[in-house]
C-alpha positions in Angstrom: 0.0 0.0 0.0 1.1 3.5 -0.7 0.1 6.8 0.9 0.3 10.3 -0.6 -1.0 13.7 0.7 -1.5 17.4 0.0 -2.5 20.3 2.2 -4.7 23.3 1.2 -6.0 26.5 2.6 -9.4 26.7 1.0 -10.9 30.2 1.0 -14.4 30.9 2.3 -16.9 32.9 0.3 -17.5 35.0 3.4 -15.4 35.3 6.6 -16.6 32.4 8.8 -17.3 33.5 12.4 -18.5 31.5 15.4 -18.3 32.3 19.1 -14.7 31.0 19.2 -13.4 33.3 16.5 -13.2 34.2 12.7 -11.4 32.6 9.8 -11.1 33.4 6.1 -9.7 30.0 5.0 -10.1 26.4 6.0 -6.8 24.5 6.2 -7.3 20.8 5.2 -5.3 17.7 4.6 -6.2 15.4 1.7 -4.8 11.8 1.5 -4.7 9.1 -1.1 -4.2 5.5 -0.4 -3.3 3.1 -3.2 -3.5 -0.7 -3.0 -3.5 -3.3 -5.8 -4.3 -0.6 -8.3 -7.3 0.9 -6.3 -7.2 4.4 -5.0 -9.1 5.8 -2.0 -9.3 9.4 -0.9 -9.8 11.0 2.5 -9.8 14.4 4.2 -9.3 16.0 7.6 -9.7 19.8 8.1 -7.5 21.4 10.8 -9.3 23.1 13.7 -7.3 25.4 15.9 -9.3 24.9 19.1 -8.5 21.2 18.9 -4.8 22.0 18.6 -4.3 19.9 15.4 -2.9 21.7 12.4 -2.2 20.5 8.9 1.6 20.8 9.8 1.0 18.4 12.7 -0.9 16.0 10.5 1.9 16.1 7.9 4.6 15.7 10.4 2.9 12.6 11.9 2.3 11.2 8.5 5.9 11.6 7.4 7.1 10.0 10.7 4.8 7.0 10.5 4.6 6.7 6.7 6.4 3.3 6.6 3.9 1.9 9.1 0.9 3.4 7.5 1.9 1.7 4.3 3.0 -1.6 5.9 -0.4 -2.8 6.9 -1.8 -5.8 5.0 -5.1 -4.2 4.1 -8.2 -6.4 4.0 -11.1 -4.2 5.3 -11.4 -0.8 6.9 -12.3 -1.7 10.5 -9.1 -3.6 11.0 -7.1 -0.8 9.4 -8.8 1.8 11.7 -7.8 -0.2 14.8 -4.2 -0.4 13.6 -4.1 3.4 12.9 -5.8 4.2 16.2 -2.9 2.6 18.0 -0.3 3.9 15.6 -1.5 7.5 15.9 -3.1 7.7 19.3 -2.8 11.5 19.6 -3.9 12.5 16.1 -7.6 11.4 15.5 -7.8 13.9 12.6 -5.1 12.1 10.6 -6.7 8.8 11.5 -10.0 10.1 10.1 -8.5 11.1 6.8 -6.9 7.7 6.4 -10.0 5.8 7.5 -12.2 7.7 5.0 -9.6 6.8 2.3 -9.7 3.2 3.4 -13.5 3.0 3.2 -13.4 4.7 -0.3 -10.9 2.2 -1.5 -12.7 -0.8 0.0 -16.1 0.1 -1.5 -14.4 0.6 -4.9 -12.9 -2.9 -4.6 -16.5 -4.2 -3.9 -17.7 -2.0 -6.8 -20.5 -0.4 -4.8 -21.3 3.1 -3.5 -20.1 3.3 0.0 -23.6 3.7 1.6 -24.6 0.3 0.3 -22.2 -1.4 2.7 -24.5 -0.4 5.6 -27.8 0.6 3.9 -28.6 -1.6 0.9 -32.1 -0.1 0.8 -32.4 3.7 1.0 -35.2 5.2 3.2 -38.0 7.1 1.4 -36.4 10.4 2.4 -32.9 11.4 3.3 -32.2 14.3 5.8 -31.8 17.7 4.2 -28.6 19.6 4.9 -28.8 23.0 6.5 -26.8 26.0 5.3 -24.8 27.9 8.0 -25.0 31.6 8.6 -21.9 32.7 10.6 -21.9 35.5 13.1 -21.7 39.0 11.6 -23.6 42.2 11.8 -27.4 41.6 11.6 -27.5 43.3 8.2 -24.8 41.0 6.8 -26.4 37.9 8.3 -29.7 38.7 6.7 -27.8 39.4 3.4 -26.0 36.0 3.6 -29.3 34.3 4.1 -31.0 36.1 1.2 -28.0 35.3 -1.0 -28.6 31.6 -0.5 -32.3 30.7 -0.4 -32.5 27.4 1.5 -35.0 25.3 3.5 -33.0 25.0 6.7 -30.5 27.4 8.1 -28.0 26.8 10.9 -27.5 30.1 12.7 -24.3 30.7 14.7 -25.0 32.6 18.0 -23.1 33.5 21.1 -23.4 37.3 21.1 -25.2 40.0 23.2 -27.7 40.3 20.3 -28.7 36.7 19.7 -32.5 37.3 19.9 -32.3 40.4 17.7 -30.4 38.4 15.1 -32.9 35.6 14.9 -35.9 38.0 14.9 -34.3 39.9 11.9 -33.6 36.6 10.1 -37.2 35.3 10.7 -38.6 38.4 9.1 -37.0 37.4 5.8 -37.9 33.7 5.7 -40.1 30.9 6.9 -37.3 28.3 6.6 -36.5 26.0 9.5 -33.9 27.5 11.9 -31.3 25.5 13.9 -29.2 27.3 16.5 -25.6 26.6 17.3 -24.2 28.5 20.3 -20.9 26.7 20.3 -20.8 26.5 24.1 -21.1 30.3 24.5 -24.1 30.7 26.9 -24.4 30.5 30.6 -27.2 28.5 32.1 -29.1 31.7 32.9 -28.7 33.0 29.4 -29.9 29.8 27.9 -32.9 29.7 30.2 -33.8 33.2 29.0 -33.1 32.7 25.3 -34.4 29.2 24.5 -38.1 29.9 25.1 -37.9 33.0 22.9 -36.0 31.1 20.2 -38.6 28.3 20.3 -41.3 30.9 19.6 -39.3 32.0 16.6 -39.5 28.6 15.0 -36.2 27.0 16.1 -36.0 23.3 15.5 -33.2 22.5 18.0 -30.3 24.1 19.7 -26.7 22.8 19.5 -24.3 22.9 22.4 -25.8 25.8 24.4 -23.3 25.5 27.4 -19.7 24.7 28.0 -18.8 21.1 27.0 -18.3 20.0 30.7 -21.3 21.7 32.2 -23.2 18.5 32.8 -25.3 19.8 35.7 -26.3 22.9 33.7 -27.4 20.7 30.8 -29.6 18.6 33.2 -31.3 21.8 34.2 -31.7 22.9 30.6 -33.1 19.5 29.5 -35.8 19.8 32.1 -36.8 23.2 31.0 -36.2 23.4 27.2 -39.2 23.4 24.9 -36.9 22.3 21.9 -34.4 19.5 21.6 -30.8 20.1 22.7 -28.0 18.5 20.6 -24.4 17.8 21.9 -21.4 18.9 19.8 -18.4 19.9 21.8 -19.6 17.6 24.6 -19.6 14.6 22.2 -16.2 14.2 20.6 -15.4 10.5 20.8 -17.2 7.2 21.4 -17.0 7.2 25.2 -18.8 10.6 25.2 -22.1 9.1 23.7 -23.2 7.5 27.0 -22.4 10.7 28.9 -24.7 12.7 26.7 -27.8 10.5 27.5 -29.9 12.4 30.1 -28.1 15.6 29.3 -29.0 16.1 25.6 -31.7 14.9 23.3 -29.2 14.0 20.6 -25.6 14.1 19.5 -23.7 15.7 16.6 -20.9 13.4 15.3 -18.0 15.0 13.5 -16.0 12.5 11.5 -12.7 14.4 12.0 -13.1 14.7 15.8 -14.1 11.1 16.4 -11.4 9.8 14.0 -13.4 8.6 11.0 -16.3 6.6 9.6 -15.4 3.4 11.6 -16.1 4.9 15.0 -18.9 7.1 13.7 -20.8 3.9 12.7 -20.4 2.6 16.3 -21.5 6.0 17.7 -24.6 6.0 15.6 -25.5 2.5 16.8 -24.9 3.4 20.5 -26.9 6.6 20.2 -29.9 4.7 18.8 -29.7 2.2 21.7 -29.7 5.1 24.2 -32.7 6.8 22.4 -30.7 9.8 21.2 -31.2 11.6 17.9 -28.2 11.5 15.6 -26.8 14.4 13.5 -23.6 14.3 11.5 -21.9 17.7 11.2 -19.5 19.6 9.1 -16.0 21.0 9.9 -16.1 22.8 6.5 -14.8 19.9 4.5 -14.5 20.0 0.8 -16.5 17.6 -1.4 -14.1 14.7 -0.3 -14.9 14.9 3.4 -18.5 15.9 2.7 -19.0 12.9 0.5 -18.1 10.7 3.5 -20.8 12.4 5.5 -23.3 12.0 2.6 -23.0 8.2 2.7 -24.1 8.2 6.3 -27.4 10.0 5.5 -29.5 6.8 5.5 -28.6 6.2 9.1 -29.2 9.6 10.7 -31.8 12.2 11.6 -30.1 15.5 10.8 -27.1 16.6 8.8 -24.9 19.7 8.5 -22.7 19.2 5.4 -22.5 22.5 3.8 -18.7 22.9 3.5 -18.6 22.8 -0.3 -21.3 25.5 -0.3 -19.4 27.8 2.1 -16.0 27.5 0.3 -14.9 29.4 -2.8 -12.7 26.6 -3.9 -13.3 22.8 -4.0 -10.9 20.0 -4.7 -13.3 17.3 -6.1 -16.4 16.8 -8.2 -19.3 14.4 -7.9 -21.2 15.7 -4.9 -24.4 17.7 -5.7 -26.8 19.8 -3.7 -30.3 21.0 -4.6 -32.3 23.1 -2.2 -31.1 21.1 0.8 -31.2 17.7 -0.9 -27.9 15.9 -1.3 -27.6 13.7 -4.3 -25.9 10.5 -3.1 -23.1 9.6 -5.5 -23.8 6.5 -7.5 -20.2 5.7 -8.5 -18.3 3.1 -6.4 -16.7 4.3 -3.1 -17.2 7.9 -2.1 -18.2 8.7 -5.7 -16.2 11.8 -6.0 -13.2 12.6 -8.2 -10.3 14.7 -6.9 -9.2 17.5 -9.1 -5.7 17.5 -7.8 -2.5 15.6 -8.4 -1.0 13.8 -5.4 2.4 13.1 -7.1 
């Protein structure tokens, strides 16, 4: 097996602001695995508040390249376990390699990736939302009007949260989802959530700090809308902790280290009666395609990375008013527009 990689700083169409800060570009690592003439592709965006950069991913990949290539590949789950122990402090890199392994494996089987876990598609797949990052109220309204969409994910965590949502609601009857990115106190959340519910909010993502479990119990008892864990649910062990504190979880492939653990997290969440969302970390069409193939298994999805970015690195993933066209080609079904050599 051979591994190759490239890094990119993909520009956003608009500066992307959440409660944790602003960025104009999304750094990302793309990998290619090749085995017996088959190629698989994966992606891991770098996120500063998780302290993993593309330089860190590259450095670890260079250091462990021989071992990454040495594995006798048969199927992705075994490869993930090997990588998990080989790179215990870099789940982002493990994610990129795991996605590539699943892509390659499905191509070997000559089927689209989703058919490995969902041979029959449900009547309707979840629609993806479109994210409106924090900005002035006027600019947030303009961003929404620029992109008519059935579901918007609105980033909050400002002194003007209610005014923002009221202004946006005047311009559309679309479904709203709120993501506070852990910015609220319990008191703020108790005050804001009932008002947001009246403004037609479907659910609220990560209202409190990731370790404020007592506060979340209090919110769960009082909230008129579902509460979804994000920063509180990073890895597999976190799923059981979220039961009783949240109504559902948001799985990020990059944070949890790939498709392999995400499939286990989905199964565990279902057993605990939790709703399941899979979220974006502003991936290009390569990482977003990996999310797309999980659509038959989940309730909600946020996979608008290719819509937020000015530049993409692959073709084959299509969006139409919230609907995601599942690729029909084997594997991820996307074609990179880059040369790894």
